C-alpha positions as CSV (number, residue, x, y, z in Angstrom):
1,X,17.6,-9.3,3.8
2,X,19.3,-12.7,3.9
3,X,20.9,-14.1,0.8
4,X,18.4,-17.0,0.7
5,X,15.5,-14.5,0.8
6,X,17.0,-12.5,-2.0
7,X,17.5,-15.6,-4.2
8,X,13.9,-16.6,-3.7
9,X,12.7,-13.5,-5.5
10,X,14.5,-14.5,-8.7
11,X,17.8,-15.4,-10.1
12,X,20.7,-13.7,-8.3
13,X,23.2,-11.4,-10.0
14,X,25.8,-14.1,-9.8
15,X,23.5,-16.7,-11.5
16,X,22.6,-14.3,-14.3
17,X,26.3,-13.5,-14.7
18,X,27.1,-17.2,-15.3
19,X,24.2,-17.6,-17.6
20,X,25.1,-14.6,-19.7
21,X,28.8,-15.7,-19.9
22,X,27.6,-19.0,-21.5
23,X,25.4,-17.0,-23.8
24,X,28.5,-15.1,-25.0
25,X,30.3,-18.4,-25.8
26,X,32.4,-18.6,-22.6
27,X,33.0,-22.2,-21.5
28,X,36.0,-21.9,-19.2
29,X,36.8,-19.4,-16.3
30,X,40.1,-19.1,-14.3
31,X,40.1,-18.0,-10.7
32,X,40.8,-18.5,-7.1
33,X,37.7,-18.4,-4.8
34,X,38.0,-16.0,-1.8
35,X,35.8,-14.9,1.1
36,X,34.5,-12.0,-1.0
37,X,33.5,-14.2,-4.0
38,X,31.7,-17.1,-2.3
39,X,28.3,-15.7,-3.4
40,X,29.7,-15.4,-6.9
41,X,30.6,-19.1,-7.0
42,X,27.1,-20.0,-5.9
43,X,26.1,-19.3,-9.5
44,X,28.8,-21.6,-11.0
45,X,27.4,-25.2,-10.5
46,X,25.1,-26.2,-13.3
47,X,26.0,-23.1,-15.4
48,X,27.9,-25.1,-18.0
49,X,31.2,-23.3,-17.2
50,X,34.4,-25.2,-16.3
51,X,36.3,-23.6,-13.5
52,X,40.1,-23.8,-13.4
53,X,41.9,-23.0,-10.2
54,X,45.4,-21.7,-10.6
55,X,47.8,-21.2,-7.6
56,X,48.2,-17.5,-8.1
57,X,46.0,-14.8,-9.7
58,X,48.8,-13.9,-12.0
59,X,48.6,-17.5,-13.2
60,X,44.8,-17.1,-13.7
61,X,45.3,-14.1,-16.0
62,X,48.2,-15.8,-17.9
63,X,46.0,-18.9,-18.4
64,X,43.2,-16.7,-19.7
65,X,45.7,-15.0,-22.0
66,X,46.8,-18.4,-23.5
67,X,43.2,-19.5,-23.8
68,X,42.3,-16.4,-25.7
69,X,45.3,-16.6,-28.1
70,X,44.7,-20.3,-28.9
71,X,40.9,-20.0,-29.3
72,X,40.4,-16.4,-30.5
73,X,37.7,-16.0,-27.8
74,X,38.1,-13.8,-24.7
75,X,39.7,-15.5,-21.7
76,X,37.8,-14.9,-18.5
77,X,39.1,-14.5,-14.9
78,X,37.3,-14.3,-11.5
79,X,39.4,-12.3,-9.0
80,X,38.9,-11.4,-5.4
81,X,38.9,-7.8,-4.1
82,X,42.3,-6.1,-3.6
83,X,45.2,-8.6,-3.8
84,X,43.4,-10.6,-6.5
85,X,43.5,-7.6,-8.8
86,X,47.0,-6.5,-7.9
87,X,48.3,-10.1,-8.3
88,X,46.8,-10.3,-11.8
89,X,47.9,-6.8,-12.9
90,X,51.1,-7.9,-14.7
91,X,49.4,-10.5,-16.8
92,X,46.6,-8.1,-17.6
93,X,49.2,-5.6,-18.8
94,X,50.8,-8.3,-21.0
95,X,47.5,-8.9,-22.6
96,X,47.0,-5.2,-23.1
97,X,50.4,-4.9,-24.7
98,X,49.6,-7.7,-27.2
99,X,45.9,-6.8,-27.8
100,X,44.5,-10.0,-26.3
101,X,40.8,-10.1,-25.3
102,X,40.4,-10.8,-21.6
103,X,37.4,-10.3,-19.3
104,X,38.4,-9.8,-15.7
105,X,35.5,-9.9,-13.3
106,X,36.6,-8.9,-9.8
107,X,34.8,-8.3,-6.5
108,X,35.1,-4.9,-4.8
109,X,34.0,-4.0,-1.3
110,X,30.3,-3.4,-0.5
111,X,28.8,-0.2,-2.0
112,X,28.3,1.3,1.4
113,X,32.0,1.1,2.1
114,X,33.5,2.3,-1.1
115,X,35.9,5.2,-0.9
116,X,35.5,5.6,2.9
117,X,38.8,3.9,4.1
118,X,37.1,1.9,6.8
119,X,39.8,-0.8,6.8
120,X,37.6,-3.5,5.4
121,X,39.2,-6.8,4.4
122,X,41.0,-6.6,1.1
123,X,40.1,-2.9,0.9
124,X,42.0,-1.1,-1.9
125,X,41.2,2.6,-2.3
126,X,40.2,3.3,-5.9
127,X,40.7,-0.3,-7.0
128,X,39.9,0.6,-10.6
129,X,42.9,2.9,-10.7
130,X,45.1,-0.2,-10.5
131,X,44.0,-1.5,-13.9
132,X,43.1,1.8,-15.6
133,X,46.4,2.0,-17.5
134,X,46.1,-1.4,-19.1
135,X,42.4,-2.0,-19.8
136,X,40.4,-0.9,-22.8
137,X,37.3,-0.5,-20.7
138,X,36.3,-0.6,-17.1
139,X,33.1,-0.4,-15.1
140,X,31.9,-0.8,-11.5
141,X,28.4,-2.0,-11.1
142,X,26.2,0.1,-8.8
143,X,23.1,-2.1,-9.2
144,X,22.5,-5.7,-10.3
145,X,20.2,-4.4,-13.1
146,X,23.2,-3.0,-14.9
147,X,24.8,-6.4,-15.4
148,X,23.3,-7.3,-18.9
149,X,24.2,-3.9,-20.4
150,X,27.7,-3.9,-18.9
151,X,28.4,-7.4,-20.2
152,X,27.1,-6.4,-23.6
153,X,29.4,-3.4,-23.6
154,X,32.4,-5.5,-22.5
155,X,32.0,-8.1,-25.3
156,X,31.4,-5.5,-27.9
157,X,34.6,-3.6,-27.2
158,X,36.6,-6.9,-27.1
159,X,35.1,-8.1,-30.4
160,X,34.5,-5.0,-32.5
161,X,37.7,-3.0,-32.1
162,X,41.3,-3.5,-31.0
163,X,40.9,-6.1,-28.3
164,X,42.4,-6.1,-24.8
165,X,41.5,-6.6,-21.2
166,X,38.2,-5.4,-19.8
167,X,37.7,-5.1,-16.0
168,X,34.3,-5.3,-14.4
169,X,34.0,-4.7,-10.6
170,X,31.0,-6.1,-8.8
171,X,30.5,-5.0,-5.2
172,X,30.2,-8.1,-2.9
173,X,26.7,-7.1,-1.8
174,X,25.5,-7.4,-5.4
175,X,26.4,-11.0,-6.0
176,X,23.3,-12.4,-4.2
177,X,21.1,-9.5,-5.2
178,X,17.9,-10.7,-7.0
179,X,17.2,-9.8,-10.6
180,X,13.9,-9.4,-12.3
181,X,12.3,-12.0,-14.5
182,X,13.4,-15.5,-15.4
183,X,16.9,-16.7,-16.4
184,X,15.8,-17.3,-20.0
185,X,14.9,-13.6,-20.3
186,X,18.6,-12.7,-20.3
187,X,20.3,-13.1,-23.7
188,X,23.6,-12.1,-25.2
189,X,23.7,-9.0,-27.5
190,X,24.6,-9.8,-31.1
191,X,28.1,-9.0,-32.2
192,X,28.5,-5.7,-34.2
193,X,29.6,-5.8,-37.8
194,X,33.3,-4.9,-38.1
195,X,34.2,-1.6,-39.8
196,X,34.6,-1.9,-43.6
197,X,37.0,0.0,-45.9
198,X,35.8,2.9,-47.9
199,X,35.4,1.9,-51.7
200,X,37.6,4.8,-52.8
201,X,40.4,3.8,-50.4
202,X,40.2,0.3,-51.7
203,X,40.5,1.4,-55.3
204,X,43.5,3.7,-54.5
205,X,45.2,0.8,-52.7
206,X,44.5,-1.6,-55.5
207,X,45.8,0.9,-58.1
208,X,49.1,1.4,-56.2
209,X,49.6,-2.3,-55.6
210,X,48.9,-3.2,-59.3
211,X,51.4,-0.7,-60.4
212,X,54.1,-1.7,-57.9
213,X,57.2,-3.4,-59.1
214,X,58.6,-4.2,-55.7
215,X,55.7,-4.5,-53.3
216,X,55.9,-5.9,-49.7
217,X,53.2,-7.1,-47.3
218,X,53.8,-6.8,-43.6
219,X,51.4,-8.6,-41.3
220,X,51.0,-8.1,-37.5
221,X,48.9,-9.6,-34.8
222,X,45.8,-7.7,-36.0
223,X,45.8,-9.9,-39.1
224,X,45.5,-13.1,-37.1
225,X,42.5,-14.3,-39.0
226,X,43.7,-13.2,-42.5
227,X,46.2,-15.8,-43.6
228,X,44.2,-17.1,-46.6
229,X,43.4,-13.6,-47.8
230,X,46.9,-12.4,-47.4
231,X,48.3,-15.4,-49.2
232,X,45.9,-14.9,-52.1
233,X,46.8,-11.2,-52.4
234,X,50.6,-11.9,-52.2
235,X,50.2,-14.4,-55.1
236,X,48.3,-11.8,-57.2
237,X,50.9,-9.1,-56.8
238,X,54.0,-11.2,-56.4
239,X,54.8,-9.7,-53.0
240,X,57.0,-11.1,-50.2
241,X,55.1,-11.5,-46.9
242,X,56.9,-10.7,-43.7
243,X,55.4,-11.5,-40.3
244,X,55.7,-9.8,-36.9
245,X,56.3,-12.2,-34.1
246,X,52.6,-11.8,-33.1
247,X,51.6,-12.9,-36.7
248,X,54.0,-15.8,-36.9
249,X,52.2,-18.7,-38.6
250,X,49.4,-16.5,-40.0
251,X,50.8,-17.3,-43.4
252,X,52.2,-20.8,-43.8
253,X,56.0,-20.3,-43.5
254,X,56.5,-23.0,-46.1
255,X,54.9,-20.8,-48.8
256,X,57.5,-19.6,-51.2
257,X,56.4,-16.0,-50.8
258,X,56.5,-16.0,-47.0
259,X,59.7,-14.5,-45.6
260,X,58.8,-15.5,-42.0
261,X,59.2,-13.5,-38.8
262,X,62.5,-12.0,-39.9
263,X,61.8,-8.3,-39.8
264,X,64.6,-7.8,-37.3
265,X,67.3,-8.7,-39.8
266,X,69.1,-6.3,-42.0
267,X,68.4,-8.0,-45.4
268,X,64.7,-7.9,-44.8
269,X,64.8,-4.4,-43.3
270,X,66.6,-3.2,-46.5
271,X,64.0,-5.0,-48.7
272,X,61.1,-3.4,-46.8
273,X,62.7,0.1,-47.0
274,X,63.4,-0.3,-50.8
275,X,59.8,-1.4,-51.6
276,X,57.9,0.9,-53.8
277,X,54.6,0.0,-52.0
278,X,54.4,-1.4,-48.5
279,X,51.1,-2.8,-47.3
280,X,51.2,-3.0,-43.5
281,X,48.2,-4.8,-42.0
282,X,47.4,-5.0,-38.3
283,X,50.9,-4.1,-37.2
284,X,52.4,-1.5,-34.8
285,X,55.7,-1.5,-36.8
286,X,57.1,-1.9,-33.3
287,X,60.7,-2.1,-32.1
288,X,60.1,-5.6,-30.9
289,X,59.8,-6.6,-34.6
290,X,63.0,-4.8,-35.3
291,X,65.1,-6.6,-32.8
292,X,64.7,-3.7,-30.3
293,X,66.1,-1.2,-32.8
294,X,64.6,2.1,-31.8
295,X,65.0,3.6,-35.3
296,X,62.0,2.8,-37.5
297,X,62.0,2.0,-41.1
298,X,62.9,4.7,-43.6
299,X,60.3,3.9,-46.2
300,X,61.2,5.0,-49.7
301,X,57.9,4.0,-51.3
302,X,54.3,4.5,-50.5
303,X,52.9,3.0,-47.3
304,X,49.4,1.7,-47.0
305,X,48.3,0.8,-43.5
306,X,45.2,-1.2,-42.5
307,X,44.1,-1.5,-38.9
308,X,40.9,-1.7,-37.0
309,X,42.2,0.9,-34.5
310,X,42.6,4.4,-36.0
311,X,45.3,5.3,-33.5
312,X,47.5,2.4,-34.8
313,X,47.3,3.8,-38.4
314,X,49.8,6.4,-37.4
315,X,51.8,4.5,-34.8
316,X,55.5,4.6,-35.5
317,X,55.1,5.6,-39.1
318,X,52.7,7.9,-41.0
319,X,51.0,6.2,-44.0
320,X,50.3,7.6,-47.4
321,X,47.0,5.8,-47.3
322,X,45.2,4.9,-44.0
323,X,42.4,2.3,-44.0
324,X,40.5,1.9,-40.7
325,X,38.8,-1.5,-41.3
326,X,38.8,-5.2,-40.6
327,X,42.0,-6.8,-41.9
328,X,40.5,-10.0,-43.3
329,X,37.7,-8.3,-45.2
330,X,40.0,-5.6,-46.5
331,X,42.6,-8.1,-47.8
332,X,39.8,-10.1,-49.5
333,X,38.4,-7.0,-51.1
334,X,41.8,-5.9,-52.4
335,X,42.5,-9.4,-53.8
336,X,39.2,-9.3,-55.6
337,X,40.1,-6.0,-57.3
338,X,43.4,-7.1,-58.5
339,X,44.2,-9.3,-61.6
340,X,46.7,-12.1,-61.4
341,X,50.2,-11.1,-62.1
342,X,52.4,-13.0,-64.6
343,X,54.2,-16.1,-63.4
344,X,57.6,-14.6,-64.3
345,X,57.1,-12.0,-61.6
346,X,56.0,-14.6,-59.1
347,X,59.1,-16.7,-59.8
348,X,61.3,-13.7,-59.4
349,X,59.6,-12.8,-56.1
350,X,60.0,-16.4,-54.9
351,X,63.7,-16.4,-55.6
352,X,64.0,-13.0,-53.8
353,X,62.4,-14.5,-50.7
354,X,64.6,-17.5,-50.8
355,X,67.7,-15.4,-51.0
356,X,66.5,-13.1,-48.2
357,X,65.9,-16.1,-45.9
358,X,69.3,-17.5,-46.7
359,X,70.9,-14.2,-45.8
360,X,68.9,-14.0,-42.6
361,X,70.1,-17.4,-41.5
362,X,73.6,-16.1,-41.4
363,X,72.4,-13.6,-38.7
364,X,70.3,-16.1,-36.8
365,X,73.1,-18.1,-35.2
366,X,76.3,-16.1,-34.4
367,X,76.9,-16.9,-30.7
368,X,74.1,-19.4,-30.6
369,X,75.1,-22.1,-33.0
370,X,74.7,-24.7,-30.3
371,X,71.0,-24.0,-30.2
372,X,70.3,-24.8,-33.8
373,X,70.0,-28.6,-33.3
374,X,67.4,-28.0,-30.6
375,X,65.3,-25.8,-33.0
376,X,65.5,-28.5,-35.6
377,X,64.5,-31.2,-33.1
378,X,61.6,-29.1,-31.9
379,X,60.3,-28.7,-35.5
380,X,60.6,-32.4,-36.0
381,X,58.3,-33.3,-33.1
382,X,55.9,-30.4,-33.1
383,X,52.8,-31.5,-35.1
384,X,52.0,-29.4,-38.2
385,X,49.1,-27.7,-36.4
386,X,50.9,-27.7,-33.0
387,X,51.0,-24.6,-30.8
388,X,54.3,-23.4,-29.3
389,X,54.1,-21.2,-26.2
390,X,57.3,-19.4,-25.3
391,X,58.7,-17.3,-22.5
392,X,61.5,-14.9,-22.6
393,X,64.4,-17.4,-22.7
394,X,67.4,-17.9,-25.0
395,X,66.1,-20.8,-27.1
396,X,62.8,-18.9,-27.7
397,X,64.7,-16.0,-29.3
398,X,65.9,-18.6,-31.9
399,X,62.6,-20.3,-32.4
400,X,61.0,-16.9,-33.0
401,X,62.8,-16.8,-36.4
402,X,64.2,-20.2,-37.2
403,X,61.3,-22.5,-36.4
404,X,58.7,-22.3,-39.2
405,X,55.1,-22.5,-38.3
406,X,52.2,-23.4,-40.6
407,X,49.0,-22.1,-39.1
408,X,47.5,-19.1,-37.4
409,X,47.4,-19.2,-33.6
410,X,50.5,-21.5,-33.5
411,X,52.8,-19.0,-31.8
412,X,52.0,-17.7,-28.4
413,X,54.8,-15.7,-26.9
414,X,55.6,-13.0,-24.4
415,X,58.8,-12.0,-26.0
416,X,57.1,-9.1,-27.8
417,X,55.7,-6.0,-26.2
418,X,55.5,-6.2,-22.4
419,X,57.9,-9.2,-22.2
420,X,57.2,-10.4,-18.7
421,X,58.7,-13.6,-17.3
422,X,56.8,-16.6,-16.1
423,X,54.2,-16.4,-18.9
424,X,54.8,-19.7,-20.8
425,X,53.7,-22.3,-18.2
426,X,50.3,-20.9,-17.3
427,X,49.7,-19.7,-20.9
428,X,50.4,-23.1,-22.2
429,X,47.9,-24.5,-19.8
430,X,45.3,-22.0,-21.0
431,X,46.1,-22.9,-24.7
432,X,45.8,-26.6,-24.0
433,X,42.4,-26.1,-22.3
434,X,41.2,-24.0,-25.3
435,X,42.3,-26.1,-28.2
436,X,42.4,-29.8,-29.2
437,X,45.8,-29.0,-31.0
438,X,49.0,-30.3,-29.4
439,X,50.7,-27.7,-27.2
440,X,54.4,-27.4,-26.2
441,X,55.6,-24.9,-23.6
442,X,59.1,-23.5,-23.6
443,X,60.4,-21.5,-20.6
444,X,63.7,-20.7,-18.9
445,X,64.8,-21.8,-15.5
446,X,64.6,-18.2,-14.2
447,X,61.1,-17.6,-15.7
448,X,59.7,-20.9,-14.4
449,X,60.4,-19.9,-10.8
450,X,57.8,-17.0,-11.3
451,X,54.9,-19.4,-11.9
452,X,56.1,-22.9,-11.0
453,X,53.0,-23.5,-8.8
454,X,50.8,-23.6,-11.9
455,X,52.1,-27.0,-12.7
456,X,49.6,-28.2,-10.1
457,X,46.7,-27.0,-12.3
458,X,48.0,-29.0,-15.3
459,X,48.2,-32.1,-13.1
460,X,44.7,-31.6,-11.9
461,X,43.4,-31.3,-15.4
462,X,45.6,-34.2,-16.6
463,X,46.8,-32.2,-19.6
464,X,49.2,-34.1,-21.9
465,X,51.5,-31.0,-21.9
466,X,55.3,-31.1,-22.4
467,X,57.0,-28.1,-20.7
468,X,60.5,-27.6,-21.8
469,X,62.8,-25.8,-19.3
470,X,65.8,-24.3,-20.8
471,X,68.2,-24.4,-17.8
472,X,71.1,-22.0,-18.3
473,X,71.5,-21.5,-14.5
474,X,70.2,-18.0,-14.4
475,X,69.1,-15.1,-16.5
476,X,71.2,-16.1,-19.5
477,X,70.0,-13.4,-21.9
478,X,70.8,-10.6,-19.4
479,X,74.1,-12.2,-18.6
480,X,75.0,-12.0,-22.3
481,X,74.0,-8.4,-22.4
482,X,76.1,-7.6,-19.3
483,X,79.1,-9.3,-21.0
484,X,78.5,-7.4,-24.2
485,X,78.3,-4.1,-22.2
486,X,81.4,-5.0,-20.1
487,X,79.2,-4.8,-17.0
488,X,80.1,-7.2,-14.2
489,X,77.7,-10.1,-13.8
490,X,75.5,-9.3,-10.8
491,X,72.2,-10.9,-9.9
492,X,72.0,-13.1,-13.0
493,X,73.7,-16.4,-11.9
494,X,71.0,-18.3,-9.9
495,X,70.8,-21.5,-7.9
496,X,68.2,-23.7,-9.6
497,X,66.3,-26.4,-7.8
498,X,66.0,-29.9,-8.9
499,X,63.2,-29.3,-11.5
500,X,62.6,-33.0,-12.2
501,X,62.1,-33.7,-8.5
502,X,59.9,-30.7,-8.1
503,X,57.7,-31.9,-11.1
504,X,57.4,-35.3,-9.6
505,X,56.4,-33.8,-6.2
506,X,53.5,-32.1,-8.0
507,X,52.4,-35.5,-9.5
508,X,53.8,-34.6,-12.9
509,X,56.4,-36.6,-14.8
510,X,59.9,-35.2,-15.2
511,X,63.1,-36.0,-17.1
512,X,66.4,-34.4,-17.8
513,X,68.1,-34.3,-21.2
514,X,71.3,-32.7,-22.6
515,X,71.4,-33.7,-26.3
516,X,69.1,-32.5,-29.0
517,X,68.4,-36.0,-30.3
518,X,66.8,-36.8,-27.0
519,X,64.2,-34.1,-27.4
520,X,61.8,-35.8,-29.8
521,X,61.5,-39.0,-27.8
522,X,60.9,-37.1,-24.6
523,X,58.2,-35.0,-26.2
524,X,56.5,-37.9,-27.9
525,X,56.4,-39.7,-24.6
526,X,55.0,-36.6,-22.9
527,X,52.1,-36.4,-25.5
528,X,51.3,-40.0,-24.9
529,X,50.8,-39.8,-21.1
530,X,48.0,-38.2,-19.1
531,X,49.3,-35.3,-17.2
532,X,52.1,-32.8,-17.8
533,X,55.8,-33.6,-18.3
534,X,58.5,-31.2,-17.3
535,X,61.6,-31.8,-19.6
536,X,64.6,-30.0,-18.2
537,X,67.2,-29.2,-20.9
538,X,70.8,-28.7,-19.7
539,X,71.6,-25.7,-21.9
540,X,74.8,-26.0,-23.9
């Protein structure tokens, strides 16, 4: 049967797919059309979806990642069979590592060819095996009629548990396949209610926290929506709040009880270990929050862990009380059970936090004092609700700790977990498309070469996006580690192109600065123009 004859019988699978994505709140998709997805794209015009074309499938998935982190909604990718999936694999693994919701819809060869090794175009034996290790769920459609149920399953697992990438394969012969009924018959399934804490567990936790003299609250990425509730609870029990890098900005870092993202420094580590009760919410207690120290905390007091994923409740440290529940609701319920503490204790805790931060500052800068003015300049020009997207680069390791942020979803970084290079440019594009908030990207000269082509997508969308390039002529962090280990520098000193000229060749603006006081004017000008601006910083 010809594709046109199939479509005459009702909406095609591709058309229903686009309709259902809109039903689930998707407004933007990232992908590169290919010969195997032409029929998929037939369903795109008139669907209400905006399609963004990156220059590499890895860029598509990084854009979807940035979109998801900035918006809280799943980022969506369309990938071709075979190389589309393998190209996106690294970015999907980054999203898995950081628990970012991402829906990846890929083509796969025709059903009649699957598993037979016939040498079809883009054929990849056992394509699902490529993404099996970094997806929270996978499915390969065997009929068009399965699509509504499969999408419902995909969105439920991304919304009702610990999020991550979901991979759905659709054989290319199913894209034009007709589906029964009319388009309006297909609706999104309602979101499931999130798991709630058991009343007895809440009462026990409240008792321990009310009796604690030296409590501490630790927040991770799983507490992303819980800033207001965590702040209220901290004020009630006079507890310092420390943030993982994934939670940076969840609690306003100007709050006197917020100790910021300083868990990797010894003074904070000591304070956490000496606490009589530690409330750890939505955090892995991972080595990336301990400055890559493999040795975990030696908790001297009781540990209460709250996480939506039961496996995370025992990750890296066994708790004295484990609560498998939604972070935001649990923190609100705990705050409601607890009376206000006396102001004398709050004042003492505030002084404690101020002393801890002052002590941490002494550890922030040894060997990197020259970067402090750049962090100050960046804080000056980043709007209060602005979003900073960072790659693995030297200046970002300083902004992780020394640049205070004031709102949730203000800090998008790949320096935690998987730690891949090339993330910040496409992720910043995704964030800028997802949010009306101002976005600044920060990437190193080495990392930028991984995904430089994605600058073209920012030009096409006319995004007022400053991209800071920290140019230290190579892989500066690794170079420092080699020097520290007395290993000869090999493979880390790179020849960089003329980034400003490259930016201009894409149709973007470009400039080169070398002094921190030049940063604010350059970024202000970048925000004022339509289209991206690449600001190359000659690293001191």
